[in-house]
C-alpha positions as CSV (number, residue, x, y, z in Angstrom):
1,X,0.0,0.0,0.0
2,X,0.9,3.7,-0.1
3,X,2.0,3.7,3.6
4,X,4.4,0.8,3.0
5,X,6.0,2.5,0.0
6,X,6.5,5.8,2.0
7,X,8.2,4.0,5.0
8,X,10.5,2.1,2.5
9,X,11.4,5.4,0.9
10,X,12.3,7.1,4.2
11,X,14.4,4.1,5.4
12,X,16.3,4.1,2.1
13,X,17.0,7.9,2.3
14,X,18.1,7.4,5.9
15,X,20.6,4.7,4.8
16,X,21.9,7.0,2.0
17,X,22.4,9.8,4.5
18,X,24.4,7.6,6.9
19,X,26.6,6.5,4.0
20,X,27.2,10.0,2.8
21,X,28.0,11.4,6.3
22,X,30.6,8.6,6.8
23,X,32.7,9.9,4.0
24,X,35.9,11.7,4.8
25,X,35.7,15.3,6.0
26,X,38.3,16.3,3.3
27,X,35.7,15.9,0.6
28,X,33.9,18.9,-0.5
29,X,30.2,19.4,0.3
30,X,29.3,19.7,-3.4
31,X,30.7,16.2,-4.0
32,X,28.7,14.8,-1.1
33,X,25.6,16.4,-2.6
34,X,26.3,15.0,-6.1
35,X,26.6,11.5,-4.6
36,X,23.4,11.9,-2.7
37,X,21.5,13.1,-5.8
38,X,22.9,10.2,-7.9
39,X,21.9,7.6,-5.4
40,X,18.5,9.1,-5.0
41,X,17.9,9.2,-8.8
42,X,19.0,5.5,-9.1
43,X,16.6,4.6,-6.3
44,X,13.6,6.3,-7.8
45,X,14.2,4.6,-11.2
46,X,14.5,1.2,-9.6
47,X,11.5,1.8,-7.2
48,X,9.2,2.9,-10.0
49,X,10.1,0.1,-12.3
50,X,9.5,-2.6,-9.7
51,X,6.3,-0.9,-8.5
52,X,4.9,-0.8,-12.1
53,X,5.8,-4.4,-12.7
54,X,4.1,-5.7,-9.5
55,X,1.1,-3.5,-10.0
56,X,0.5,-4.8,-13.5
57,X,0.8,-8.4,-12.4
58,X,-1.6,-7.8,-9.5
59,X,-4.1,-6.1,-11.7
60,X,-4.0,-8.8,-14.3
61,X,-4.5,-11.6,-11.8
62,X,-7.4,-9.8,-10.2
63,X,-9.0,-9.2,-13.5
64,X,-8.7,-12.8,-14.6
65,X,-10.2,-14.0,-11.3
66,X,-13.1,-11.6,-11.6
67,X,-13.9,-12.4,-15.2
68,X,-13.8,-16.2,-14.9
69,X,-15.2,-16.9,-11.5
70,X,-16.9,-13.9,-10.1
71,X,-18.5,-12.3,-13.1
72,X,-20.8,-9.7,-11.8
73,X,-24.1,-9.0,-13.4
74,X,-23.9,-5.4,-12.4
75,X,-20.8,-4.8,-14.5
76,X,-21.5,-2.4,-17.3
77,X,-21.3,-3.5,-20.9
78,X,-18.2,-1.5,-21.4
79,X,-16.4,-3.1,-18.5
80,X,-17.2,-6.6,-19.9
81,X,-15.4,-5.7,-23.1
82,X,-12.3,-4.7,-21.2
83,X,-11.1,-8.2,-20.8
84,X,-7.4,-9.0,-20.4
85,X,-5.5,-10.7,-23.1
86,X,-5.3,-13.8,-21.0
87,X,-9.1,-14.3,-20.7
88,X,-10.5,-17.3,-22.6
89,X,-12.9,-17.1,-25.5
90,X,-15.9,-14.9,-24.9
91,X,-18.8,-13.7,-27.0
92,X,-20.6,-10.4,-27.3
93,X,-23.7,-9.6,-29.2
94,X,-25.9,-6.6,-29.7
95,X,-29.2,-5.7,-31.3
96,X,-29.3,-2.0,-31.9
97,X,-31.3,0.5,-33.9
98,X,-29.6,1.6,-37.1
99,X,-29.5,5.2,-38.2
100,X,-32.3,4.3,-40.7
101,X,-34.6,3.2,-37.9
102,X,-34.1,-0.5,-38.6
103,X,-32.4,-3.2,-36.5
104,X,-29.1,-4.9,-37.0
105,X,-27.2,-7.5,-35.0
106,X,-23.5,-8.3,-34.8
107,X,-21.7,-11.2,-33.3
108,X,-18.0,-11.2,-32.3
109,X,-15.7,-13.2,-30.2
110,X,-12.5,-12.9,-28.3
111,X,-10.4,-16.0,-28.0
112,X,-7.0,-16.7,-26.6
113,X,-4.8,-19.7,-27.3
114,X,-5.5,-22.6,-25.0
115,X,-2.0,-23.8,-25.2
116,X,-1.6,-27.4,-24.0
117,X,-4.8,-27.5,-22.0
118,X,-6.5,-30.2,-24.0
119,X,-8.7,-28.0,-26.2
120,X,-7.8,-27.4,-29.8
121,X,-8.8,-23.9,-30.8
122,X,-10.0,-24.7,-34.3
123,X,-11.6,-22.2,-36.7
124,X,-8.3,-20.6,-37.7
125,X,-5.5,-19.2,-35.6
126,X,-6.0,-17.1,-32.5
127,X,-5.0,-14.0,-34.4
128,X,-7.2,-14.8,-37.3
129,X,-10.2,-15.2,-35.1
130,X,-9.4,-11.9,-33.3
131,X,-9.0,-10.0,-36.6
132,X,-12.0,-11.6,-38.3
133,X,-14.8,-9.0,-38.7
134,X,-18.3,-10.6,-38.8
135,X,-20.8,-8.8,-41.0
136,X,-23.8,-7.4,-39.1
137,X,-27.1,-9.3,-39.6
138,X,-29.3,-6.8,-41.4
139,X,-32.9,-7.3,-40.3
140,X,-35.6,-5.7,-42.4
141,X,-38.0,-3.6,-40.5
142,X,-38.1,-1.4,-37.4
143,X,-39.6,-1.3,-34.0
144,X,-43.4,-1.3,-34.1
145,X,-43.9,-2.8,-37.6
146,X,-47.0,-5.0,-37.9
147,X,-45.9,-8.6,-38.8
148,X,-48.5,-11.0,-37.6
149,X,-47.8,-14.8,-37.5
150,X,-50.8,-17.0,-37.8
151,X,-51.1,-20.4,-36.0
152,X,-48.7,-19.1,-33.3
153,X,-49.2,-18.4,-29.6
154,X,-46.3,-16.4,-28.1
155,X,-45.5,-16.9,-24.5
156,X,-44.3,-14.3,-22.0
157,X,-45.3,-12.5,-18.8
158,X,-48.6,-10.8,-19.0
159,X,-48.7,-7.0,-19.5
160,X,-52.5,-6.9,-20.0
161,X,-54.9,-9.8,-19.5
162,X,-56.9,-10.8,-22.5
163,X,-60.0,-12.2,-20.8
164,X,-61.7,-8.7,-21.0
165,X,-59.5,-7.0,-23.6
166,X,-61.2,-7.5,-26.9
167,X,-60.0,-6.1,-30.2
168,X,-61.7,-6.4,-33.6
169,X,-58.5,-7.3,-35.5
170,X,-54.9,-8.5,-35.0
171,X,-53.7,-5.0,-36.0
172,X,-55.8,-3.4,-33.2
173,X,-54.2,-5.8,-30.7
174,X,-50.8,-4.9,-32.1
175,X,-51.5,-1.2,-31.7
176,X,-52.7,-1.7,-28.1
177,X,-49.3,-3.3,-27.4
178,X,-47.4,-0.6,-29.2
179,X,-49.2,2.1,-27.2
180,X,-47.7,0.7,-24.0
181,X,-44.1,0.6,-25.5
182,X,-44.0,3.0,-28.5
183,X,-40.2,3.3,-28.7
184,X,-39.0,0.0,-27.2
185,X,-37.5,1.6,-24.2
186,X,-40.1,0.6,-21.6
187,X,-39.0,-2.0,-19.1
188,X,-40.5,-4.7,-16.9
189,X,-43.6,-6.8,-17.3
190,X,-45.7,-3.7,-18.1
191,X,-43.6,-3.1,-21.2
192,X,-45.6,-5.0,-23.8
193,X,-43.4,-6.2,-26.7
194,X,-45.4,-9.3,-28.0
195,X,-49.1,-9.8,-28.5
196,X,-51.5,-12.7,-29.0
197,X,-54.9,-12.4,-30.6
198,X,-57.8,-14.9,-31.1
199,X,-59.3,-14.6,-34.6
200,X,-61.3,-17.8,-34.5
201,X,-65.0,-17.3,-34.1
202,X,-65.2,-20.5,-32.1
203,X,-62.6,-19.2,-29.6
204,X,-59.0,-20.2,-28.9
205,X,-58.3,-23.0,-26.5
206,X,-60.8,-21.8,-24.0
207,X,-60.4,-18.1,-24.7
208,X,-63.1,-16.0,-26.3
209,X,-63.1,-14.7,-29.9
210,X,-61.1,-11.4,-30.3
211,X,-59.4,-11.8,-27.0
212,X,-56.1,-9.8,-27.1
213,X,-53.3,-10.7,-24.7
214,X,-50.4,-8.3,-24.3
215,X,-47.2,-9.9,-23.1
216,X,-43.5,-9.2,-22.4
217,X,-40.5,-11.3,-23.5
218,X,-36.9,-10.7,-22.5
219,X,-35.8,-11.3,-26.1
220,X,-38.6,-10.0,-28.4
221,X,-36.2,-10.0,-31.4
222,X,-36.3,-13.8,-31.0
223,X,-39.9,-14.2,-30.0
224,X,-40.8,-17.7,-28.7
225,X,-44.1,-19.6,-28.3
226,X,-46.1,-22.5,-29.6
227,X,-46.4,-22.8,-33.4
228,X,-48.7,-25.4,-35.0
229,X,-50.9,-25.6,-38.0
230,X,-53.9,-26.3,-35.7
231,X,-53.1,-23.5,-33.3
232,X,-56.0,-20.9,-33.6
233,X,-54.0,-17.9,-32.2
234,X,-52.3,-15.1,-34.2
235,X,-49.2,-13.5,-32.6
236,X,-46.7,-10.8,-33.3
237,X,-43.7,-9.0,-31.9
238,X,-43.0,-5.3,-31.9
239,X,-39.3,-6.1,-32.7
240,X,-38.2,-7.4,-36.1
241,X,-37.0,-11.0,-35.9
242,X,-33.4,-12.0,-36.1
243,X,-32.4,-14.9,-38.4
244,X,-32.5,-18.4,-36.8
245,X,-30.5,-20.3,-39.4
246,X,-26.8,-21.0,-38.6
247,X,-23.8,-20.2,-40.7
248,X,-23.0,-22.6,-43.5
249,X,-19.7,-24.4,-44.1
250,X,-18.0,-27.6,-43.4
251,X,-15.7,-25.8,-40.9
252,X,-18.8,-25.4,-38.7
253,X,-19.1,-29.2,-37.9
254,X,-20.1,-30.0,-34.4
255,X,-19.6,-33.0,-32.1
256,X,-22.6,-34.3,-30.2
257,X,-22.0,-34.9,-26.5
258,X,-24.6,-36.7,-24.4
259,X,-24.2,-37.4,-20.6
260,X,-25.7,-40.5,-19.0
261,X,-25.2,-42.8,-16.0
262,X,-25.2,-46.6,-16.2
263,X,-28.8,-47.0,-15.3
264,X,-31.1,-49.1,-17.6
265,X,-33.5,-46.1,-17.7
266,X,-31.0,-43.9,-19.5
267,X,-29.5,-46.8,-21.4
268,X,-32.6,-47.6,-23.5
269,X,-33.1,-44.0,-24.2
270,X,-29.6,-43.3,-25.4
271,X,-29.7,-46.4,-27.6
272,X,-32.8,-45.0,-29.4
273,X,-31.1,-41.6,-29.6
274,X,-27.8,-43.0,-31.0
275,X,-29.7,-45.1,-33.6
276,X,-31.5,-42.1,-35.0
277,X,-28.4,-39.9,-34.8
278,X,-26.6,-42.4,-37.1
279,X,-29.7,-42.5,-39.4
280,X,-29.9,-38.7,-39.7
281,X,-26.1,-38.3,-40.2
282,X,-26.3,-40.8,-43.1
283,X,-29.1,-38.8,-44.6
284,X,-27.1,-35.6,-43.9
285,X,-24.0,-36.9,-45.8
286,X,-26.1,-38.2,-48.7
287,X,-27.9,-34.9,-49.1
288,X,-25.0,-32.5,-48.7
289,X,-24.0,-30.1,-51.4
290,X,-21.1,-27.7,-51.8
291,X,-23.2,-24.8,-50.6
292,X,-24.9,-26.8,-47.8
293,X,-22.3,-29.4,-46.5
294,X,-23.3,-31.7,-43.7
295,X,-22.2,-30.3,-40.3
296,X,-22.8,-33.4,-38.2
297,X,-19.5,-34.6,-36.9
298,X,-18.8,-37.2,-34.2
299,X,-20.8,-38.5,-31.2
300,X,-19.6,-39.3,-27.7
301,X,-21.5,-40.5,-24.7
302,X,-20.0,-39.1,-21.5
303,X,-20.7,-41.8,-19.0
304,X,-20.4,-40.5,-15.4
305,X,-20.5,-44.0,-13.9
306,X,-18.8,-47.4,-14.1
307,X,-18.4,-48.9,-17.6
308,X,-21.5,-50.7,-18.9
309,X,-22.6,-53.1,-21.7
310,X,-23.0,-50.2,-24.2
311,X,-19.3,-49.4,-24.4
312,X,-18.9,-51.3,-27.7
313,X,-22.2,-50.1,-29.2
314,X,-21.9,-46.3,-28.6
315,X,-18.7,-44.2,-28.6
316,X,-18.2,-43.6,-24.9
317,X,-15.8,-41.8,-22.5
318,X,-16.0,-42.8,-18.9
319,X,-15.7,-40.1,-16.2
320,X,-16.3,-40.1,-12.5
321,X,-19.6,-39.8,-10.9
322,X,-20.0,-37.2,-8.1
323,X,-19.3,-38.8,-4.7
324,X,-22.4,-37.1,-3.2
325,X,-25.2,-36.3,-5.6
326,X,-27.4,-35.3,-2.7
327,X,-30.3,-37.4,-4.0
328,X,-30.2,-35.6,-7.4
329,X,-28.4,-37.6,-10.1
330,X,-28.4,-34.6,-12.5
331,X,-25.8,-32.9,-10.3
332,X,-23.3,-35.2,-12.0
333,X,-24.0,-33.7,-15.5
334,X,-22.0,-30.4,-15.2
335,X,-19.3,-32.3,-13.4
336,X,-19.2,-34.8,-16.3
337,X,-18.7,-32.0,-18.8
338,X,-15.9,-30.5,-16.7
339,X,-14.1,-33.9,-16.6
340,X,-14.7,-34.4,-20.3
341,X,-11.9,-31.9,-21.1
342,X,-9.6,-33.6,-18.6
343,X,-10.2,-37.3,-19.3
344,X,-11.5,-37.8,-22.8
345,X,-9.8,-37.8,-26.2
346,X,-9.6,-34.5,-28.1
347,X,-12.1,-33.9,-30.8
348,X,-11.4,-32.2,-34.1
349,X,-14.6,-30.2,-34.2
350,X,-14.6,-26.7,-32.9
351,X,-18.3,-26.8,-31.9
352,X,-20.3,-29.2,-29.7
353,X,-24.0,-29.9,-29.3
354,X,-24.9,-30.7,-25.7
355,X,-27.7,-33.2,-25.6
356,X,-29.6,-35.6,-23.3
357,X,-30.6,-39.2,-23.9
358,X,-34.4,-38.4,-24.3
359,X,-33.8,-36.7,-27.6
360,X,-34.7,-38.4,-30.8
361,X,-33.4,-36.8,-34.0
362,X,-36.0,-36.7,-36.9
363,X,-34.0,-34.6,-39.4
364,X,-30.4,-34.0,-40.2
365,X,-29.0,-31.4,-37.7
366,X,-27.3,-28.2,-38.9
367,X,-25.2,-26.1,-36.6
368,X,-27.6,-23.3,-35.6
369,X,-24.9,-20.9,-34.3
370,X,-24.4,-17.6,-36.0
371,X,-20.8,-16.6,-35.6
372,X,-19.3,-17.7,-32.3
373,X,-22.4,-17.1,-30.2
374,X,-24.0,-20.1,-28.5
375,X,-27.5,-21.2,-29.6
376,X,-30.0,-23.0,-27.3
377,X,-33.5,-24.2,-27.0
378,X,-35.7,-21.9,-24.8
379,X,-37.8,-23.5,-22.1
380,X,-41.0,-21.7,-21.0
381,X,-40.5,-22.8,-17.4
382,X,-37.0,-21.3,-17.0
383,X,-38.0,-17.7,-15.9
384,X,-35.0,-15.8,-14.4
385,X,-37.1,-12.7,-14.1
386,X,-39.6,-14.5,-11.8
387,X,-36.8,-15.2,-9.3
388,X,-34.8,-11.9,-9.0
389,X,-33.6,-12.6,-5.4
390,X,-32.3,-16.0,-6.2
391,X,-30.7,-14.9,-9.5
392,X,-28.9,-12.0,-7.8
393,X,-27.7,-14.4,-5.0
394,X,-26.1,-16.9,-7.4
395,X,-24.8,-14.3,-9.8
396,X,-23.2,-12.6,-6.9
397,X,-24.6,-9.1,-7.4
398,X,-27.5,-7.8,-5.4
399,X,-27.6,-4.6,-7.5
400,X,-28.8,-6.3,-10.7
401,X,-31.5,-4.3,-12.4
402,X,-34.6,-5.9,-14.1
403,X,-32.8,-5.4,-17.4
404,X,-29.8,-7.2,-16.2
405,X,-31.8,-10.2,-15.0
406,X,-33.5,-10.4,-18.4
407,X,-30.1,-11.0,-19.9
408,X,-30.0,-14.3,-18.1
409,X,-31.2,-16.7,-20.8
410,X,-34.4,-18.7,-20.5
411,X,-32.6,-22.0,-21.3
412,X,-31.1,-25.1,-19.8
413,X,-28.0,-27.0,-20.7
414,X,-29.5,-29.0,-23.5
415,X,-29.9,-28.8,-26.4
416,X,-27.2,-26.2,-26.7
417,X,-24.7,-25.4,-29.5
418,X,-21.5,-23.9,-28.1
419,X,-17.8,-23.6,-28.9
420,X,-15.9,-26.3,-27.1
421,X,-13.4,-23.8,-25.6
422,X,-16.3,-21.7,-24.3
423,X,-17.8,-24.9,-22.7
424,X,-14.5,-25.7,-21.1
425,X,-14.2,-22.3,-19.3
426,X,-17.9,-22.4,-18.5
427,X,-18.0,-25.9,-17.0
428,X,-16.2,-25.2,-13.7
429,X,-18.5,-22.2,-13.0
430,X,-21.5,-24.4,-13.9
431,X,-20.4,-27.0,-11.4
432,X,-19.8,-24.4,-8.7
433,X,-23.1,-22.6,-9.3
434,X,-25.3,-25.8,-9.5
435,X,-23.8,-27.2,-6.2
436,X,-24.4,-23.9,-4.5
437,X,-28.1,-23.9,-5.7
438,X,-28.6,-27.4,-4.5
439,X,-27.2,-26.6,-1.0
440,X,-29.4,-23.5,-0.7
441,X,-32.6,-24.4,1.0
442,X,-34.7,-21.7,-0.7
443,X,-33.3,-22.3,-4.2
444,X,-33.6,-26.1,-3.9
445,X,-37.2,-25.7,-2.9
446,X,-38.2,-23.2,-5.6
447,X,-36.2,-24.6,-8.5
448,X,-36.4,-28.3,-7.7
449,X,-35.8,-30.6,-10.7
450,X,-34.7,-27.7,-12.9
451,X,-32.1,-26.3,-10.6
452,X,-29.2,-27.7,-12.8
453,X,-30.8,-25.8,-15.7
454,X,-30.7,-22.6,-13.7
455,X,-27.2,-23.4,-12.7
456,X,-26.2,-23.5,-16.4
457,X,-27.8,-20.3,-17.5
458,X,-26.6,-18.3,-14.5
459,X,-23.1,-19.7,-14.9
460,X,-23.2,-18.7,-18.6
461,X,-24.2,-15.2,-17.6
462,X,-21.3,-15.1,-15.0
463,X,-18.7,-15.8,-17.7
464,X,-20.2,-13.4,-20.2
465,X,-22.0,-15.8,-22.6
466,X,-25.4,-15.1,-24.0
467,X,-27.3,-17.6,-26.2
468,X,-29.4,-17.1,-29.3
469,X,-32.7,-18.8,-28.9
470,X,-33.6,-21.6,-31.3
471,X,-37.1,-23.0,-30.8
472,X,-36.8,-25.3,-33.8
473,X,-34.1,-27.4,-32.0
474,X,-36.6,-29.7,-30.4
475,X,-40.4,-30.4,-30.1
476,X,-42.0,-31.4,-26.8
477,X,-45.1,-33.5,-27.4
478,X,-47.9,-33.8,-26.6
479,X,-47.9,-30.0,-26.3
480,X,-46.4,-29.7,-29.7
481,X,-48.3,-31.5,-32.4
482,X,-46.9,-30.9,-35.9
483,X,-43.4,-31.8,-37.2
484,X,-43.0,-28.4,-38.9
485,X,-39.5,-27.1,-38.6
486,X,-38.5,-29.2,-35.5
487,X,-35.3,-31.1,-35.7
488,X,-35.8,-33.5,-32.8
489,X,-38.3,-34.8,-30.3
490,X,-37.7,-34.3,-26.5
491,X,-40.0,-36.9,-24.9
492,X,-40.0,-35.6,-21.4
493,X,-43.8,-35.4,-20.9
494,X,-46.4,-38.1,-20.5
495,X,-48.8,-38.6,-23.4
496,X,-52.4,-39.6,-22.8
497,X,-55.3,-40.2,-25.2
498,X,-58.7,-41.8,-25.2
499,X,-59.1,-44.6,-27.7
500,X,-61.2,-42.3,-29.9
501,X,-58.1,-40.1,-30.2
502,X,-59.1,-37.4,-27.7
503,X,-56.2,-35.8,-25.8
504,X,-56.7,-36.3,-22.1
505,X,-54.1,-34.1,-20.3
506,X,-54.0,-34.4,-16.5
507,X,-55.3,-38.0,-16.3
508,X,-54.1,-41.4,-17.5
509,X,-55.4,-42.1,-20.9
510,X,-56.7,-45.4,-22.3
511,X,-53.6,-45.1,-24.4
512,X,-50.5,-43.6,-22.9
513,X,-46.8,-43.4,-23.2
514,X,-44.5,-42.0,-20.5
515,X,-40.8,-42.8,-20.4
516,X,-41.0,-43.0,-16.6
517,X,-43.0,-46.2,-17.0
518,X,-39.7,-47.8,-17.9
519,X,-37.5,-46.4,-15.2
520,X,-36.5,-49.9,-14.1
521,X,-36.7,-51.8,-17.4
522,X,-36.7,-51.6,-21.2
523,X,-39.9,-51.0,-23.3
524,X,-41.0,-54.0,-25.3
525,X,-40.5,-54.1,-29.1
526,X,-43.6,-53.0,-31.1
527,X,-45.2,-50.5,-28.7
528,X,-48.8,-50.0,-29.5
529,X,-49.3,-47.0,-31.8
530,X,-51.4,-44.0,-30.6
531,X,-55.1,-44.1,-31.6
532,X,-55.5,-43.5,-35.3
533,X,-57.7,-40.5,-34.8
534,X,-55.2,-38.7,-32.6
535,X,-54.3,-35.4,-34.2
536,X,-50.7,-35.4,-32.8
537,X,-48.3,-36.4,-35.5
538,X,-45.3,-35.9,-33.2
539,X,-46.5,-38.5,-30.7
540,X,-47.1,-40.9,-33.6
541,X,-43.7,-40.3,-35.0
542,X,-42.0,-40.8,-31.5
543,X,-43.5,-44.2,-31.0
544,X,-42.6,-45.1,-34.6
545,X,-39.0,-44.0,-33.9
546,X,-38.7,-46.1,-30.7
547,X,-40.2,-49.1,-32.5
548,X,-37.8,-48.7,-35.4
549,X,-34.8,-48.6,-33.1
550,X,-35.9,-51.6,-31.0
551,X,-36.5,-53.6,-34.2
552,X,-33.0,-53.0,-35.6
553,X,-31.0,-53.4,-32.4
554,X,-30.5,-57.1,-32.0
555,X,-29.8,-57.0,-28.3
556,X,-32.6,-54.6,-27.5
557,X,-34.0,-56.6,-24.6
558,X,-30.7,-56.9,-22.7
559,X,-28.7,-54.6,-20.6
560,X,-25.5,-55.6,-18.7
561,X,-26.2,-59.2,-19.7
562,X,-29.8,-59.5,-18.4
563,X,-33.2,-59.4,-20.0
564,X,-34.7,-56.2,-18.7
565,X,-37.9,-55.8,-20.8
566,X,-40.9,-54.5,-18.8
567,X,-44.3,-55.6,-20.3
568,X,-46.5,-52.7,-19.3
569,X,-47.1,-49.1,-20.2
570,X,-48.4,-48.3,-23.7
571,X,-49.1,-52.0,-24.5
572,X,-50.9,-52.8,-21.2
573,X,-52.9,-49.8,-20.0
574,X,-56.2,-50.6,-18.3
575,X,-59.1,-51.4,-20.7
576,X,-56.9,-51.0,-23.9
577,X,-57.0,-54.7,-24.8
578,X,-60.6,-55.2,-23.8
579,X,-61.9,-52.3,-25.9
580,X,-59.8,-53.3,-28.9
């Protein structure tokens, strides 16, 4: 500190004075003074040089520590850009009004060489990546333009309830929203930026004809919500929409990483997943062109458990399971990704797709990243703005504004496209954050089974990563019905139907499929198809995909040398056989 430096200076001067005074009395006073000045000048030069060196080292160390582990949400955007040259890859992105009143977006990344840390940088040299200027994404339109989307029901927090807010047209509903937020600068739930209008004379899913719901989304330039050909709603956003298609090129290949344990429940799911991943990659390669090359690379199952009988069937890397999962097996997932970079072979791809075993691929998968910015599926139940106290607690900044909290993405850790070097620097913070959430009584109670998902998105915010939202990454039947643009099926929900095809949410159907029926065993081959009159083509496709995989995997019934088939569930629901 300053006091230490002052004391050191005084002691040094005292020493010099003693040395000078001990010189012989025959020397002239001017010579003594010259010696004193020379010594003093040399001292100042040395002192300042050393002080500058140690100050720069201290400042650098502090800055690295702050950026990588204690990234504060309250930091201004300018301070986040002032990263030291030693900070690992980071991404920044902005959506801003152009001088013409339109919107544009830009994506950029800062990346430093990883050296011998087990991650190959890829995508060109470090300097090439730093010097590469990405062209802004020009988006046609401006704030407040009227661009209705039929058969769409945008989600969001409610700015004005639609039960008693009736408008004669979609445009009137749009204008009502715009009146609450005319320039896009309003904040909070009252700042309408998306709207939903019922134009069906028979009503819309229980809501009355002409009902107009005004809502708020954190990212209106990437508006999200249910889209289906049978959906009666019409929706719109006040912000022009950003592109959702990723950059082309064979250099954008990605490696699929899925985490599992050695439980039979996850084993049969990942077998279905890998079967259809191979099928879609084959189609991808067959259909590729010079302009649209296949971007699907390799596949690795990261097994956070002891080796199992699938080691020879699915490319696998074994890592350690957490010693104490605190009754929540998903805690091992972030830890598995952290260990992946320590224990698994290097991969040639620059990008990865983080996945889970209950994903079934139904189309060839392109890399959906634009530039170096991660891209992820948005989950309607991940709502950072709903939990400001908890978000501030785990970000580590109790001064976060509502706008800051909205920058925490509404996503989980899968499916996510991300650079592998970004994932490597994110993983330790993800582990730390998730464990802290699980140990916190309030957060564990409020976030429950999705706490690991909150751990991921908060950790991403802490290290300065924000994700583009890609709703087309996966469908979630039975709530999604049509295949449309979806690339995969996430079968996390139970699916219940009466034999006449009527959807029966909330109660066991005469026909039903729920993956949890097979927590302790393997589904039988040839699961019973959904009722023919069911209007959900995704549920029908899912059962067909599971049956296709089980038919073509010779050892389907066995896991770790035992027959584990469970004859119940979709083929043995009450009354199904009697009524058929």
